[in-house]
N, C-alpha and C positions, 0 to 999 in steps of 0.2 A: 324565687329571687335570691334566696340565701345561697342556693347551690351555684347560681350564676355568678354571684359576687365573690364566692369563695373559690371559684375555678381559676386555676393558674392561667395567665395569658399565654396564647400560643406563640411560640417563637418562629420567626420566619427562617426558612432554610437559607443557608449561605449560598450565594450565587456561584462563586468560584470562577476560576479562569476557564474560558471555553476551549482552550487548546488552539492549535493551528488550523488554518483553512484546509490544508491538504489532508487532514486527518478526520474530516467530517464523516466520511463513509468507511472509516477504518474497521469498525466492529463488524460490519456486514462483509467487507472484503476478506477479513481473516477467516471466514467460514470456508472459503473456496481454496482448494489446493492448486498449484500450478501443474501444467501438463509436462510430460516427460518424453524424451526421444533420444535414442542412441545409448551409449554407455558412458557413465561418468564416475570418476573417482575423486573424492574430496577428502583431503587430509588437513586437519587443523591442529596447530601446535601452539601452545601458550608458552612463550619464552620467559615472561615475567608478569608481574601484576599490572604492568603498563603496556606490554607489547605482545601481539599475537599475529601469526602468519597462517595463511591458508593456501594450499596448493590444489589446483583443480585440473584434471585431465579429462577432456570431453571428446569422444569419438562419435560422429554423427553421420548418417547416410543422407539426411535432408539438408542440413546446414553445414557451416564450416566447423572443422575439428581443430583442436589445438590445446594449448596449455595456458592457464591463467594463474597469476600470482597476486595474492591480496595481503596487504599489511595494514594493521590497525594499531594505533597508539592512543592510549587513554591517559589523561593527566591526573593530577592529585585533587582537583577541586570537584566536589560533588554537590549537586543541587537537585534534590528529589531522586529520581531514577536516572538523571543525566549526569555525565562526567565531562569536565572541561579541563583543558582543550581536548578535542577529538580530531585525530588525523586519520584519514582513510585513503588508501591507494590501491588500485586494481589495474594490472597490466597483463595483456595477452601476448601470445608468441609473435604477433606481427608488430608489436611495439605500440599499440593503441593504449592510451592511459585514461583512467577515470580517477580523479582525485578530489577530495573534499576535506575542508578544514572548518571546524566549528569552535568558536571562542566565546566565552562569557565576558562581556565588557562591563557589566554591572549586574546587580541582583535581578533586574528585570529586562536587561538588554542583551541580545545575542547577535552575533555576527557570523556569517557563513560564506565561504567562497567555494565554488565548484568549477573544475576545469575538466574538459574532455577533449582528447585528441584522437585522430584517426591516422595511425602511423606517425608521420612527422608533421601533420597539419592540424592546427587548432580548429575544433569544430564548435565548441561551446565554452564560454567563460561567463560565470554568473556570480553576482554578489548580492547577499541578502542581509537585511537588517530587521530584527524582530523585537518588538516591545510587548512584554506580557505583564499586564496590570492585574489587579485583584479580580476584576470581572470583565476584562476585555483583552484582545490581542490585535496588534497592528503590525503588518509586515510590508516592507517595500523591497522589491526585487529588481535588479538591473541586469539585463541579459544581453550578451554579445554587443557591448557598446563599441562603436566605431566612430570616433570623432572626425577622422579624415573623410570617411565615406558617408557620414551623415545618417547612419542607421543605428537603431537602438530598440530594445523591447523593455518596457517598464510594466511591472505587475504590482498592484496594490491590493492587499487583503485587509479586511477589518471584520472582527467578530465581537459581538456584545452579548453578555449574558443578561437578558431582560429579566428573567426569573431564575430560580434554581434549576428549572427544567427546560426553559425555552432559550434558544440562542438564535440571534438574527445577525446577518451581516451580508457582505458582498465582495465581489472581485472585479477589479477594473484592469483590463489589459490594453495597453497602448503600444502600438508598433509604428515605426517609421523607417523608411528606406527610400532611396532615390526614386521618385515617381509614384510613391505609394505611402499612404498614411491613414490610420484608422484606430478605432477603439471599440472594445466589446465590454459590456457590463453584464455581470451575472449576479443575481440575488440568491441568497442561501438562507435556509432555516433548518433548525434541528430541534426536535423535542425528545427529551429523555424521560421515560417513566421508570419505575423501579425494575421492571422486567423487559422493557422493550425500548427501542430507539428508532425514530423515523427521521429521515433527512431528505431535503429537496433542494436542488439547484436548478434555477430557471434563468436562461439567458437568451441572447439573440439566436434564434433558429434552433434551439435545442433545450433539453431538460434531462436531468439525472436524478432519479429517486431511488432510495434504498430503505429497506425495513429489516431490522434485526430484533429477534425475540429470543429471550432466554426463558424457556418454560420452567426449568429447574436446574439443578446442578449437573444433570446428565444430558439434557437436550437443549440445543441452540439451533435457531433457524434464521436464514437470511434470504432476502429477495431483492434483486437489483434490476432496474429498468433504465436504459439510456435511449434517447431518441434525438436524431438530428434531422430536421426538416429540410435543411439546405442540401445535404448530401443524400437525403432519402434513405437513411440508415437507421436501424433500431436493433437493440440487443436486449435480451431478457435472460436472467440467470436465477436459478433457485438452488439453494444449498442448505445443508443441515449438518449438525455435528451431534453425535451421540457418544457420550462418555460412559464407560463401564469401569469404574475405579478398581473394583475387585479383580477384574480380568486384565487391568491395564490396557484397555482397548478403547480407541476413539474412532468413530466413523465421521467423516467430514465431507461436506458438499462442494460442488464444482463452480465453474466460472462460465459465463455466457459468451456467445460469439455474435458478431455483427451480421446483419442481413439487410438487403436493399429492398425498398418499396414495401415496407411493413412486413418483411419476412423475418420473423423472430426465431431464434434458436434457443433451445432449452438444454442446459447441462445439469446433470445431477451427479454428485460425486461423494465419495466417502474417504475419510482419512483419519490418522491418529498419531498419538505419541509413540506407542509401542507397536501397534498394528494398524495401518492406515490405508484401507482400500478406497479407491476413488473411481466413480463412473461418470460417463458423459453420454448425453443424448440430445440431439438438436434436430431442427426441421429438415436437414439434409440427410437424415438417417445415419448420423455418425454416433457410434457408441464406443466407449472406452472405459478403462479402469486403471487405478493406481493402488498398489499395496505397499505400505511402508511398515517395516518391522524393526524394532530395536532389540538388541541382544545383550541385555544386562547380565552380568556386571561389566561386560566389555563395552567400551565407548564406541560401538559400531552400530550403524543404522543401514539397513538394506531397503531399497525401494524398487518396485517393478511396476511398469505401466504399459498399457497396450491400447491403441485407438484404431478404429475401423470406420471408413466411410463407404456405405453400401452403394450409393449412386455412382461414385467415382472409382470404386473398387480399389481404394487406397488403404494401406495398412502400415502403421508404424508403431514401434514399441520402444521402451526405454528401460534401462536398469542402472541404478546408481548405488555406490557404496560410500558412506560417510564415516570417517574415523575422527574422533575428537568431539 
């Protein structure tokens, strides 16, 4: 009794902000590297503490080739790891533009506008408002509003930190256009332990589950499963990351592909900060690999990738050079 009375009361862990709905599966997705194809040259130049530009030249045998120009402006106000206002613009050689502006309206209120054009025609215009409380996040998105045509897409997100480790919430998507109207509700849950995170989204006709595990400072593993019963599609991905600090080497795992009628594909890849190989394997007997190598003290990164589909006898490879 004396020990029990003298024991200090256990303090509850702070719940904290759950983040945004779009970042629920972020830890798992960061384990997988992207695929490569063609030859790409990326040159990044920092003009000042607020302004940065990037030039990208991509030559491809499968997709379109061309030049892209990206400009980023960062303001003076910083909140955590975020800087406001943030202006992003990306334009290709055909004149298509992707632009984004993010502004902090208050300590807890953010506003974002996104515009996308295809050559001279507007494709997407989207406006977001996000409130981040101490233990909750609420977001309202208005997409492609057309008052004259009577069409609009409205997306509402809400996340609540029930405990320090459990986050619950949902997404409601409402769309309307002439002759068609509907809504889709998706429920979400995320549980974070000291060394692992599991996330599940369940909605009408589909589910998305992911599991991320950090075994130690060197090893990280991610598993992702997506299923859509309406389209009879499913995808499965397994990835891992192995860091060797003394050798400055990191091996990272890949990203899954979709299959129809319960046909799953498995991709296993490797990647790294200084030397990043990546491999791919799926149910269609596709194999591939990506190797990324940094060349310190030069600000240069080289990447080489190759992918082969045995059934279709298709092979493609990619090589990129990143400066800056």
